[in-house]
N, C-alpha and C positions, 0 to 999 in steps of 0.2 A: 752629262749628269756626273760621268768622271772627273772632270773639272771643278765640280762643285764639291764632291767627295775629299779631293785632293786638297782643295782650299780648306774644307773643314781639318783634314788632319795637319796642314801645315799650321793654323791658329792654334791647334790643341798643343803643338810642340813648343809652339812661341809663346803661347798665352795659356797654360794649363788650367790656372782658376777662373780666368773670365771664361775660358771654353766650357769649364765644368758649370758655371753658373748658367750660360746660355741654352746649355743641353740638359738642364735639368737635373744632372748629375748630384750625387751627395755633396756636401759642403765640406771643407779639409775642416779636420780635428782641431779645436784650439789646443796647441801643445802644452806641456807641463808648466812652461816658463808663462805663458798667458793665464793659466788657470791659477798659478800663485800668485800673479799679479791681481788677478780680479778678487782674490780669497782677500787679498789686502785692503780690497777699496769697496768692499760689499757696505750695505745699509745696516742699520740697526739691527741686531737680533730680536726675534719676538721673546717676550716677556712669558713665563709658565705660570699665566693668570687667566682666569677667566673673566671675560667682561661681556655685558649686554650690552654697551656701546656699539651704534653701527656708524661705519664711514660711508658717507654718499660721495660718489664718483660725479665730479663735475667739470666740463670742458670749457675754458676762457678762452676767446679770441685775443692773440697775440698779433702783434705786427711782427712781421719775419727781419726787420732790422729795424731796431728801435731809434735810430741815429741817422736815419735817412728819409726825411720828410717826403722824398721823392718816390721812395720804393711803398708803393701800397699792397704788396702782397702781405696776405695775414696767414697764421694756422690755429689750430687748436692745440691748447696746453691744457694737461689733465693735473686737477687738484681732487684731494680728498679731503672731505670736510665733516666735521662729527658737532651738530647742534644741539646735542641732547639736553644740556645745562642751561641753553643761551636765555638770557634776560635782555630784552632791547636796550641799547645802549650800552651793554657791557664789553669788555674787551675781546678784540680777537688775539688769538695766539698762534703764531706759525711757526711749524716747526720744517726748516728749509730741508728740500731734498737735494743730495747731492750727486756723486758721480754713479748712482743707483735707481732702480725703480722702485717708487714709494710703496708703501704697504700700509694695509687697513690698521696695523698693530702700531704703527708710528704715533696715532693720534687717540687711540682708545685706551692705551695704557702707559704708564710710566709717569715719572714727575710732572711733565709738563701737562698731561691730562689732569693730575691731580689738582695743580695750581687753577687749571681753567675752571674745573669743577668748583673749586674755590670761590671765584670770581664770577661764577656764573657766566662764565663766557663761550665763545667757540673757539675751537682748534682746528686749524687745517694744515696739509702739508701740502706744498708744491712741488711739482716734478720739473726739475731743471730741463732746458732744452736740449735736445740730442741723446736724451736717457729715457729709460723705460718704454712707455707709449707715446711720448711727447717729441715727434720728431718734425721739426719744421720744414725740413727739405730733403729731397734725394735727387740723386746719389750723394754719400757721404765723401765726395771728392774733395780734394785739397781746396780746390777755390771756393766750394761752399762751406767748408768748415772755417776757412780763415776769414771769412765774410762775416759769418753768423754764428760761429761758436767762441763765445768769451765770458768772463764773468759779468764783465759790464752788460753784456746783452741779458744774460742771465738774471741779474739784479733787477734792470729795467722792467722783466717780466714779472716779479714779484711785485714791483709797484703798481704794475698793471692790476694783477690780481686783486691788489687792496682798494685800488680805485674803483674797480668792477663792482666790489662787494660792498663799496659805501655809496654804491647807485640805489642801493635798498634801503629804504626809510630806516629799518632796524638797525641798521650798521652805520648811518651817517654821523654817530657823535662817539663811535666805539674808538678807543685807543688800540693802538698796535706795537704789540711785543714778539722778539722774535728769539727762536732758539735754533742752533746746529751743532752738528757734530762732524768733527774732521774738516773736509773740505767745505761741507755746508756753514761750519762756524766760522771759518773764514769769511765767507760771504754774511754769515751773522754780524761779525765786526765789520765790514765794508759798506753793508747796507746802512747801518748805524751813520758811517761818516760822510757817507754821501747824500743819504736823506734824511737827516736830523728831524726836520719837520714832519715828517711821516711816523717815521720810525721812533718809539717811546725809550726803547732798550733791550739790550740784546745778552743773552746768556749763550756763550761761546765755549763748547766743549771739545778739548784738545783742537784746537783752532791752529793751523801753521798760517804764520802771516809774514814769515820771510820767505821769498822767492830764493831757491838756491839750487844750483845746476849739479854741484857734486855733492850730495847728500851722504856725506861719510858718517856722519857720527850717528845716523839712525842704528845702525848696526853696533856699535858700540854699547847702546841703552840694550838693544836685544840681547846682547852677550850678558850684561848687568843683570838682566832678568833670569837668565838661566843659573848664573854663578848665584846670585841671592835665592831663588827659590826651588831651584834645582839641585844647586849643591856645585862645590868646585869640582867633585868627580864628573859631574854631567858636563860642565863647560870643558874640562879637561877632553872627554871622550869627545865632543865634536871638533875640537881643536887638533887632537892627535888625527883623526879619522879624515879631516880635510887636508891636514898636510900630507899624509898617506897619499891621496889621491892627486894632488898636487905634484908631488915627488915623481910619481909614474908619470904624469903628463912631460914634467919638465926633462926627465931622463930617457926619453924615446920609446916608452913603453904604456903609449896611450890606448892601444887595443888591449892591453891587459885591463888598463882601469875602465873604459868602455865596457868590455864583458863583466867585471865585478860590480860595477854600477845598473848593469841591465839595460844600457841603453841602445835605442834602436839603431836598426843597419845604416839610417842616412846619416847618423851622427858621424861627422869628421873629425879624428883624433887631432889630424894639423893643423885644423881650421881655427884661428885663436877665438873667433869669434861663438863658434859651438863651444867651444871651453868655457868661455866668458858665462855662456847660456847655462850650461849646467850647474856651474858654481852658483850663480846668481839664484837657481832655480832651487838648489838646496837650502841655500841661505833664507830664502823667501817662505820654505815649508815651516822652517824653525822661527821666522818672524810672524807668520800666520798664527800660529799658537800662543805667542808672548804678546801679541798687540791686542788679542782679546780675551786674556786670559784674567780670572776671577781669583784673587788669592784665596777665597773661600773655600773654591772648588777644588784647590790645588792641581789647576792644570797643568801647569809647569811641570810639578814634580812627579805627577802622573805622567807625563809626557815622557820624562827621562827614565821612570822604570821600564817604560816600554821599549825605549830606545835600548835599553842595558838588556830587557829582556831578550832580545832578538839573539845576541851573541856576547860572548865573551873577549872576543876580538874587536876592537873599536871600529877598525873600515867594514867589516862584514855587517856590524850591528848598525852603522849609520845607512849601509846599503839597502839594507833590508827594511829600515824604519822608513827611509823615503820613499821606496818602492810600495810599501803599504800605505803610506798616504797618499801616493799618485793613484794607485790601481787598487788599493786593498789587498786581497790576496790573489788576483787573476793572474798572477805571473807575466801578464802583458809588459812589453817593453817600456822603457821612458822615452817619449819623443820630445826632445830640446835643442832645436836646432836655429841658427838665425834665420836662415832661410824659411823654416817652417813659420816663424814667428812674422816675418815680414809678408810673407806669402797669404797668412791668415788676414793680417791687418789689409793687405791689397784686395782680397777677396770681400771684405768686410764693407769696401767702399760702395760695392754694388749689391751688395746682400745684407743690409742690415738685419742683426739679429739681437745684438748685445751692446752694452755700453763700453767695450774695449775700446775700441778705435776713437771714438768722440773724446772719452778720457786722456788717451794718450797723447792726443793732437794737443791738448790743454798744457798737457807739461810740458811739450815742446815749444808751443807759442806763448806759454805765461809764467810756469812756475818752475820748472826742472824738477826737484824732488827726486832725482834719479838715487836710489839709495844702494851704494858703492860699498867694495871692499877698502875704500881707501885709508881708513883708520885701521892702525896695527894693533889696537886694543879691544879686538873682538877676535872669536874662535872661528870665523867662517873664511879664512885665509886670503890671500891678495889678488885673485884671480877674477873678479869681476868689475872693472874700474867703471866709472862713470861713461866712459866711452861706448861701451855696449848700447847704451839707451841712446846717446847722440847719435851712433851711426843708423841705429834703427829710424831715427826721427827723419835723417836726410834720406834715408832708402824709400821711406813710405811718403814722405811728404815734399821731399824735394830740396835741392841744394839751399834754399833760403833757409832752411831749417837745419844748417851744419853747427857746429860746436860753437862758432864765433855768433851766429844768429840765436842759437839757443840762450846763450849768455847775455847777449842783448835784451832779448825778450824778457829775461828773469829781470834784469836791470831796469828796465821799464817798468815792471809790475811794481819792483819796490820804489822807484821814484814815484810811481801815482799815488799808492795806498800809506808809504812811509815805513814800509818794514817795522821794526820794534820803536819807531820813533813816530808810530800813528797819532796823529790827532784827533782822538775822540773821546765821548764821554759816554755814561749809561752802557758800560760792557762789562761783564763780569767773564774772566777768563779762567777756567780750570784746566789743570793739566795733571795726568797721572806719572807720578814718579817714576814708573817704570815703563813710560810710552815713549819710543822713539822719536815721535813727532814734536814733544815738548823742546827739541833742539831748534826748531823753527817757528815756535811758538812764544809768547808772552810768559815773562818769569817774573817772579817776586818783584823784581824792579819795577816792571810795569803793573805791580798789583795783583799779580795772578794768585789764585790759590794751587798749591801743590799737594796733591793726596796721595800719600806714600803707599807704595807696592803697587799702587793703580796702575792700569793699562790704558788703553785708548777709550774715549767717551763711555768711562765707567762711571758716570753719574747720571746718566740718562733715566735710569730705574727707578721706581717708586722706593721710598725710604724702605729699608727693609732691616730684618733682626740678624742679617748676615753682612751689612755695612758695617765696616770700621766706624771709630768714633770721627776719625776726620773726615770720612765720605760723608756721615751722616751731618756733619757741622756745615760741609760744603753743601748741600741739597738744602739745608735749612737756610744757609745765606742765601741760595737762589729765590726761595720763596718771599725771603724778607726784602730782598731789593727788589723784585718785582711789586711787591705790596707799596715800597716806599715811593717806587718812579711813578706808579699809580695816583698814589696819594698826592703827590708834588704837582702831577700834570693836572689834578683835580681842582686843587686849590688855587691855579692859575686860571682857571675858567670864569 
């Protein structure tokens, strides 16, 4: 008995996260860094309108490996479907799920729902493998993720959903049109390229289509958002405060910075990875506001007013603002350490509860998109290089995912899909003029529409009186293109 308890004690020391999971202890908290990443990769927000339409849940049988005929393992994939307006033979509109859990409002409100009603169609949203409730296999080990988690596997899942629906007589003649936001807009682009005989056309809102490891231009645009919509004084406040804390760390006053920022005890001022993490966390907080800002709501100017309202001292104002965003007014310290992040991801391999780990794996294995401080033309300092993310990949997923491996993976993704030189038709790209993701997306040379002052996936909602003229025009173009694609397809019959 003493030997058994001693072994448990040793295990607890050597592997506290695994031991905690096995002994049923509370899971580790996602730290501030993870929470800010989660906020940057959330799904479409719910529109504040009432809809009587209901989304029905269905489960589709999928192959675990769509590209291995010898593997007969299957799993259940969740979709939501709204057939309220459907007339037999009318189109199927699919809003692709990305790195989030799909929600009923994805298909009961918004522009795509309006278009579906116009065409007496069916609208569905598909849940991407390993996100939400659609988990093909556990544990979420590196071995399982590298075998079964990829954009190609997910696109093949969507095609299987379509084929399954078309087994029903009422859908056998239905044309299929796609829409997506952010990563799911990348999917909307690539599914049209890979399966043009099945997908009639795609609307891709804020689609990143160039894999890029050191995504340093992202925060340049975030900075522009604050300068344009919040004013030069707000931009300067962020820049001055960030420089103040960087100088403290650089000049051996890390403990002072730790105290003033209200960082938790485990934060190591002498650990460069911990320093990278807190500066990335601060920048991500401001990015989360900018990425989903709506000009009519004055989201950024309101945030700037709140920021300045905390103090006349720039550094104190930033610290209090960041603490308020992380913990509101609780006074709880901010946890943002490298080991806290990697430990949470390690725990998640055996204890799946959210989409953080599977998405982070895809950034390591396919895309990069590590939002860094590499550009000098932004107010968030120079203290969170792409290496922060690269090191996280290597620690969590193994040496195969070191800097060289991640760069090779991103290069392979661009070679497969073409990057900005992609050969594809019937895709409508829309970018927000103040969306950092536009820097890895299609631009005017590729035929994209750029909506001034708009942010990420800003065109998904129904046409509204609050929309700018440019936003209305883009939404009307989506409607016209779907009309034209369907008309052309019907003429070919």
